[in-house]
C-alpha positions in Angstrom: 35.2 -115.4 32.2 37.3 -112.4 33.4 40.2 -113.0 35.9 38.3 -111.1 38.6 35.3 -113.4 38.1 37.6 -116.5 38.4 39.2 -115.1 41.5 35.8 -114.4 43.0 34.7 -118.0 42.3 38.0 -119.3 43.9 37.3 -117.1 46.9 33.8 -118.5 47.3 35.1 -122.0 47.1 37.8 -121.3 49.6 35.3 -119.8 52.0 33.3 -123.1 52.0 36.3 -125.1 53.2 36.5 -126.5 56.7 38.4 -124.0 59.0 41.1 -126.6 59.6 41.6 -127.2 55.9 41.7 -123.4 55.4 44.7 -123.2 57.8 46.4 -126.0 55.9 45.9 -124.2 52.6 47.2 -120.9 53.9 50.4 -122.7 55.1 51.1 -123.7 51.5 51.6 -120.0 50.8 54.9 -120.0 52.6 56.3 -121.8 49.5 57.0 -119.9 46.2 54.4 -120.1 43.4 54.5 -123.4 41.4 56.5 -125.2 44.0 56.1 -129.0 43.7 55.4 -130.1 47.3 55.9 -133.6 48.5 52.6 -134.6 49.9 53.9 -136.5 52.9 56.3 -133.7 53.9 53.5 -131.2 53.7 51.4 -133.4 55.9 54.2 -133.6 58.5 54.4 -129.8 58.5 50.7 -129.4 59.0 50.8 -131.8 61.9 53.8 -130.0 63.4 51.8 -126.8 63.4 48.8 -128.4 65.1 46.5 -127.9 62.1 45.2 -131.5 62.0 42.5 -132.4 64.4 41.2 -135.9 65.0 37.8 -136.9 66.2 38.7 -139.8 68.4 41.7 -141.5 69.9 41.8 -144.3 67.3 41.8 -141.8 64.4 45.3 -141.1 62.9 46.4 -137.6 62.0 48.0 -138.8 58.8 44.7 -140.3 57.7 42.8 -137.0 58.5 45.4 -135.0 56.5 45.1 -137.4 53.6 41.4 -136.5 53.5 42.3 -132.8 53.4 44.5 -133.4 50.4 41.8 -135.4 48.6 39.3 -132.5 49.2 41.8 -130.0 47.8 42.2 -132.1 44.8 38.5 -132.6 44.3 37.9 -128.8 44.2 40.9 -128.3 41.9 42.9 -126.2 44.4 45.9 -128.4 43.9 47.4 -130.3 40.9 48.3 -133.8 42.0 51.1 -135.9 40.7 50.7 -139.6 41.3 53.2 -142.4 41.8 52.0 -146.1 42.1 48.4 -145.0 42.2 48.7 -142.6 45.1 49.4 -138.9 45.3 53.2 -138.2 45.6 53.4 -134.4 44.9 50.9 -131.5 44.8 51.2 -128.0 43.2 49.1 -125.2 44.4 46.9 -123.5 41.7 48.5 -120.2 40.6 45.3 -118.2 41.1 44.8 -119.7 44.6 48.4 -118.7 45.4 47.6 -115.2 44.2 44.5 -115.1 46.4 46.5 -116.4 49.4 49.1 -113.6 48.9 46.2 -111.2 49.5 44.5 -112.8 52.5 47.4 -114.2 54.7 48.6 -110.7 55.5 51.9 -110.7 57.4 51.8 -114.2 58.9 53.7 -115.7 55.9 56.8 -114.3 54.2 59.3 -115.6 51.6 62.9 -114.5 51.1 63.6 -115.5 47.5 67.3 -114.9 47.6 68.4 -117.4 44.9 71.8 -116.5 43.5 71.9 -114.7 40.3 74.8 -114.0 37.9 75.5 -110.6 39.3 75.7 -111.9 42.9 73.1 -109.3 44.2 72.4 -109.8 47.9 68.8 -109.7 49.1 68.3 -106.4 50.9 64.6 -106.4 51.7 62.9 -106.2 55.1 61.1 -108.9 56.9 57.9 -108.1 58.8 58.7 -108.2 62.6 55.5 -110.1 63.4 55.9 -112.8 60.7 55.1 -116.3 61.9 56.2 -118.5 59.0 59.3 -117.8 57.0 60.7 -119.4 53.8 64.3 -118.6 52.8 65.4 -119.8 49.4 69.2 -120.0 50.1 71.1 -120.5 53.3 73.0 -117.3 54.2 74.5 -117.1 57.7 74.8 -113.3 57.6 71.2 -112.9 56.4 70.0 -115.1 59.2 72.0 -113.2 61.8 70.9 -109.7 60.7 67.3 -110.3 59.5 65.9 -113.3 61.2 67.1 -113.7 64.8 64.9 -110.8 65.9 61.7 -112.4 64.7 60.3 -113.3 68.1 57.0 -114.7 66.8 58.5 -117.0 64.3 57.0 -120.5 64.3 58.4 -121.8 61.0 61.9 -121.4 59.5 62.4 -123.3 56.3 65.8 -122.8 54.6 65.2 -124.4 51.2 68.7 -124.8 49.7 72.2 -125.0 51.0 74.7 -124.4 48.2 77.5 -127.0 47.8 80.2 -124.4 48.5 78.4 -123.0 51.5 79.2 -124.6 54.9 76.4 -124.4 57.6 77.9 -122.7 60.6 77.2 -124.3 64.0 77.3 -120.9 65.6 74.4 -119.7 63.3 72.2 -122.7 64.2 73.1 -122.1 67.9 71.9 -118.5 67.6 68.7 -119.6 66.0 68.1 -122.0 68.9 68.8 -119.2 71.5 66.8 -116.4 69.7 63.7 -118.1 68.3 62.0 -119.9 71.2 58.6 -120.2 69.5 59.8 -122.3 66.6 57.8 -125.4 65.8 59.5 -126.1 62.5 63.2 -125.8 61.8 64.2 -127.2 58.4 67.7 -126.7 56.9 68.2 -127.9 53.3 64.5 -128.7 53.0 64.6 -129.2 49.2 65.0 -132.7 47.8 65.5 -131.4 44.3 68.9 -129.8 45.3 72.0 -131.2 47.0 71.6 -131.7 50.8 74.3 -130.3 53.2 77.8 -131.5 52.3 79.9 -129.3 54.5 81.1 -129.7 57.1 81.8 -133.5 57.3 80.6 -133.5 60.9 78.0 -131.2 62.4 77.0 -131.0 66.0 73.4 -130.0 66.8 73.9 -127.5 69.7 72.8 -128.3 73.2 70.8 -125.0 73.0 68.3 -127.0 70.9 66.6 -127.5 74.3 65.5 -123.9 74.2 63.1 -124.7 71.5 60.5 -126.1 73.8 57.7 -126.1 71.2 59.8 -127.7 68.4 57.9 -130.5 66.6 59.8 -130.7 63.3 63.6 -130.7 63.0 65.1 -131.4 59.5 68.8 -131.0 58.9 69.3 -133.0 55.6 72.9 -134.0 54.9 74.8 -136.1 52.4 77.4 -138.4 53.9 77.7 -136.1 56.9 77.7 -137.3 60.4 75.3 -135.5 62.6 76.2 -135.4 66.3 73.0 -135.3 68.4 73.1 -133.7 71.9 71.8 -135.1 75.1 69.5 -132.1 75.2 67.5 -133.7 72.4 65.7 -135.7 75.2 64.2 -132.4 76.4 62.2 -131.8 73.2 59.1 -133.4 74.6 57.0 -132.3 71.6 59.3 -133.4 68.8 57.5 -135.4 66.2 60.0 -135.6 63.3 63.7 -135.9 63.0 65.0 -135.8 59.4 68.7 -135.9 58.7 68.4 -137.1 55.1 68.5 -140.6 53.6 72.3 -140.6 53.2 73.3 -139.4 56.7 74.7 -141.0 59.8 73.8 -139.9 63.3 75.3 -140.5 66.7 73.5 -142.6 69.3 70.7 -140.8 71.0 68.5 -141.6 73.9 64.8 -142.4 73.5 63.9 -141.1 77.0 60.9 -138.7 77.0 60.4 -138.7 73.2 57.0 -140.3 73.3 55.6 -138.0 70.6 58.3 -138.8 68.1 56.6 -140.1 64.9 59.4 -140.3 62.3 63.2 -140.7 62.3 64.7 -140.3 58.8 68.3 -141.1 58.3 70.5 -143.9 56.7 72.1 -145.0 59.9 71.3 -144.3 63.6 72.0 -146.0 66.9 68.8 -146.0 68.8 68.7 -148.6 71.6 65.3 -149.1 73.3 63.4 -147.8 70.3 60.3 -149.5 71.7 59.9 -146.5 74.0 58.9 -144.4 71.0 55.3 -145.5 71.1 54.1 -142.9 68.6 56.5 -144.0 65.8 54.8 -144.2 62.4 58.0 -145.6 60.6 61.3 -146.9 61.7 64.6 -145.5 60.3 64.8 -146.9 56.7 61.6 -148.9 57.7 64.0 -151.5 59.2 64.5 -153.2 62.6 67.5 -155.5 63.0 67.3 -157.9 65.9 70.6 -158.1 67.9 71.8 -160.1 70.9 72.3 -156.8 72.6 70.2 -155.2 75.3 67.9 -152.6 73.7 67.8 -154.3 70.3 65.7 -157.4 71.1 62.6 -158.4 69.1 60.4 -157.2 72.0 61.3 -153.6 71.2 58.6 -153.9 68.5 55.9 -154.9 71.0 54.4 -151.5 71.6 55.2 -149.9 68.2 51.6 -150.4 67.0 51.3 -147.2 65.1 53.8 -148.3 62.5 52.5 -147.9 59.0 53.4 -148.7 55.4 56.5 -150.9 55.1 58.3 -152.8 57.9 61.5 -154.9 57.5 62.7 -157.2 60.3 66.3 -158.6 59.8 68.3 -161.2 61.6 65.6 -163.5 63.0 68.3 -166.0 63.8 68.7 -163.9 67.0 65.1 -164.9 68.1 65.2 -168.3 69.8 61.6 -169.3 70.7 58.0 -168.8 69.7 57.4 -166.9 73.0 60.1 -164.5 72.1 58.7 -164.0 68.6 55.2 -163.3 69.9 56.7 -160.4 71.8 57.0 -158.6 68.4 53.2 -158.3 68.5 53.1 -158.1 64.7 49.3 -158.9 64.6 48.6 -155.6 66.4 50.3 -153.5 63.7 47.2 -153.0 61.6 48.6 -150.1 59.5 51.6 -152.1 58.3 50.8 -153.1 54.6 54.2 -154.5 53.5 56.2 -156.8 55.7 59.6 -158.4 55.1 61.2 -160.8 57.6 64.7 -162.3 57.1 67.0 -164.9 58.5 70.6 -164.2 57.5 73.4 -166.7 57.0 76.6 -166.5 59.0 78.3 -167.5 62.1 75.4 -166.3 64.3 73.0 -168.8 62.6 72.9 -171.6 65.1 69.1 -172.2 65.5 67.8 -175.6 64.7 65.0 -176.1 62.0 62.6 -176.9 64.8 63.4 -173.6 66.6 63.0 -171.6 63.3 59.6 -173.2 62.7 58.4 -172.1 66.2 59.8 -168.6 65.6 58.0 -168.2 62.2 54.8 -169.4 63.9 55.1 -166.6 66.4 55.6 -164.0 63.7 52.0 -164.1 62.5 51.5 -160.9 60.4 48.6 -158.4 60.8 45.3 -159.4 59.2 45.2 -156.5 56.8 48.7 -157.1 55.3 49.0 -156.7 51.5 52.6 -157.8 50.8 54.7 -160.3 52.5 58.4 -161.4 51.9 60.1 -164.1 53.9 63.8 -164.8 53.2 66.2 -167.4 54.5 63.8 -169.7 56.3 65.1 -173.2 57.1 62.4 -174.3 59.5 61.2 -177.9 59.6 57.5 -177.1 58.9 55.3 -174.3 57.6 53.4 -172.1 60.0 49.7 -172.6 60.6 48.9 -169.0 59.7 50.2 -169.8 56.1 48.7 -173.2 55.4 45.5 -173.3 57.5 42.4 -171.5 56.1 40.9 -171.3 59.5 43.9 -169.4 61.0 44.1 -165.7 61.8 46.8 -164.7 59.3 46.6 -162.1 56.6 43.6 -163.5 54.6 43.6 -160.7 52.1 47.3 -160.9 51.2 47.9 -159.8 47.6 51.7 -160.4 47.1 53.9 -163.1 48.5 57.6 -163.7 48.0 59.4 -166.7 49.4 63.2 -166.5 49.0 65.9 -169.0 49.9 63.7 -171.5 51.7 65.3 -174.9 52.5 62.8 -177.7 53.2 62.6 -181.2 51.7 59.5 -182.1 49.8 56.9 -179.8 48.3 56.3 -176.1 48.9 53.7 -174.9 51.4 50.0 -175.2 50.5 48.8 -171.6 50.5 45.2 -172.2 51.7 45.3 -169.2 53.9 45.8 -166.7 51.1 42.8 -167.1 48.7 43.1 -163.6 47.3 46.8 -163.9 46.4 47.6 -162.0 43.1 51.4 -162.3 42.9 53.6 -165.2 44.0 57.4 -165.0 43.6 59.6 -168.0 44.5 63.4 -167.5 44.5 66.1 -170.0 45.4 63.8 -172.5 47.1 64.9 -176.2 47.6 61.4 -177.8 47.1 60.9 -180.7 44.7 57.4 -179.5 43.7 55.4 -176.3 43.9 52.3 -176.1 46.1 49.8 -178.7 44.9 46.7 -176.5 45.5 47.7 -173.6 43.2 44.7 -174.1 41.0 42.5 -173.0 43.9 44.3 -169.6 44.0 41.7 -168.1 41.7 42.9 -164.5 42.1 46.6 -165.3 41.1 47.7 -163.2 38.2 51.5 -163.3 38.3 53.8 -166.3 39.0 57.6 -165.9 39.1 60.0 -168.8 39.7 63.8 -168.3 39.8 66.7 -170.4 41.0 64.5 -173.3 42.1 66.8 -176.1 40.8 64.8 -179.1 42.2 61.5 -178.5 40.6 60.6 -180.6 37.6 56.9 -180.4 37.2 54.2 -177.7 37.3 51.0 -178.3 39.2 47.7 -177.4 37.6 47.7 -173.6 37.5 44.7 -171.3 38.1 42.8 -170.0 35.0 43.3 -166.5 36.4 47.1 -166.6 35.7 48.1 -163.9 33.2 51.9 -163.8 33.5 54.4 -166.6 34.1 58.2 -166.0 34.5 60.7 -168.8 34.8 64.5 -168.5 34.9 67.7 -170.2 36.3 66.0 -173.5 37.1 66.7 -177.1 36.0 67.4 -177.0 32.2 65.1 -180.0 31.4 62.3 -178.3 33.4 62.8 -175.0 31.5 62.9 -176.8 28.1 59.7 -178.8 28.9 57.8 -175.6 29.6 58.4 -174.5 26.0 57.9 -178.0 24.4 54.6 -178.5 22.7 52.7 -181.5 24.1 54.7 -181.7 27.3 52.5 -181.7 30.4 54.3 -178.6 31.7 53.7 -176.8 28.5 50.0 -177.7 28.3 49.5 -176.3 31.8 50.7 -172.9 30.5 48.5 -172.8 27.4 46.0 -170.4 29.0 48.6 -168.0 30.2 48.8 -164.9 27.9 52.3 -163.7 28.8 55.2 -166.1 29.4 58.8 -165.2 29.9 61.1 -168.3 30.0 64.9 -167.7 30.3 66.7 -170.7 29.1 70.1 -169.9 30.7 70.1 -172.5 33.5 73.2 -174.3 34.7 75.3 -175.2 37.7 78.3 -176.5 35.8 81.1 -174.8 33.8 80.8 -176.6 30.5 77.3 -175.4 29.4 77.9 -171.9 30.6 81.1 -171.7 28.6 79.3 -172.1 25.3 76.6 -169.5 26.0 77.0 -166.7 23.3 77.9 -163.3 24.7 74.9 -161.7 22.9 72.6 -163.9 25.0 74.2 -162.7 28.2 73.8 -159.1 27.1 70.2 -159.7 26.1 69.3 -161.1 29.5 70.7 -158.6 31.9 72.4 -159.6 35.2 69.6 -160.1 37.7 71.6 -160.9 40.8 75.0 -161.8 42.2 74.5 -165.4 41.0 74.8 -164.1 37.4 78.1 -162.5 38.2 79.4 -165.8 39.7 78.4 -167.6 36.5 80.3 -165.0 34.3 83.4 -165.6 36.4 83.4 -169.2 35.0 83.5 -168.0 31.4 87.1 -167.9 30.2 86.5 -167.2 26.6 85.0 -163.7 27.0 87.0 -160.6 26.3 86.7 -157.8 28.9 83.4 -156.0 28.7 81.6 -153.3 30.6 78.3 -153.6 32.5 76.0 -150.7 33.0 
């Protein structure tokens, strides 16, 4: 088939797309050919431009956009790259990119001014009516001379900021004052190159308030403190703030930012985050409860659009079931992975009875897939975990219980009949849950640092992988001794990994050969403490 015939076929397929999907495809043309685009970032850009339309109030724009991506994959317009069974990146088909170059006219433009060996400066002209502009490399002079006059500009993406090139505050202030129609302003957009490293501190100008339509602000830095202005509260349409995963930002007010969906940074002071009712994800997906006004557990109450992963730290600062219920976890139906943690320290004063009531009030959403609970010292197990009739996450797939301190056996897991993976770490129980044979979907069982367990219960026939390490030495040996009840209960398991390096005393550890330590890598800080007891080892390096 001739190239013209192929282009004609692509054109016909393109014409059959939904008009909203067409706009999303055209927007991809702002990036150079063969760019590997992060799917989630592209979706955020589409949403910021108003390209994603929902049919009802309960429909989520991210879900609609995911459908658009799937349709583009199905008609081979984009090449997907998957990670953990979901699309992570997409690349636009070359011929489709050529077609878009012909049909988007002057709305989209790229300045591909990557540095070359001769240091030639880009000297082209930018169409005055361009709406969406991509700049390969940050260049303050180029921005000042070529871009500030583009009155219709709605997208400005500066892809790379070279390590030796400081971003000038006066340039960003000029952008804010001169380009009032911007919806997207992204500096150091590329994740394949270094983020902004200079200067060490950068102040977003107060003139950011001039960008009344701004929905997407990315200023990705590396170990750079970003000072946020009070004028940020005037950006009523802002949906995304992205300062990079290694950045720190100053405290900012949450007033009026009800459309904000994402805050991306390593560290941010954001009191009263519960006012941001459109949030899809917390910074680093984490909320830390503090005994400070604006950081209480009730801040989570109305954040019911959160999706994906949610981590809640410092539950020792929650002191009653009623207070825990204010988190309203059950209403967070889009959260699929949940971690809740108590931490040790001077602030840990709650009694086991209080902790039990708190965990009872932290009932997860019904559609949760993965749950991790760490540091629980409560006097009993919550009904939503042990009662089949309760309204907990009945379709839970993965459960990790870490550093639990209760006398007697572990919890009966009647409420989780579809559990596929169970990981138990540093738990004080004397026996495992007795009903494990009824967990007929369980595939993976991992037991570590559970020193008091001596016997295995009857295990389900579905179990395919069994991992055991750092437990009572006699227990570990028995699991590999033919004829022992523990060993017989493992006969049907296809894959077993039993690490026979288990000890709490100096003498056995001191005789462990070095090659054994090297073979079984250091899994956690406990291993390092064990090595400190070995006086016969010569200095060695860890990698």
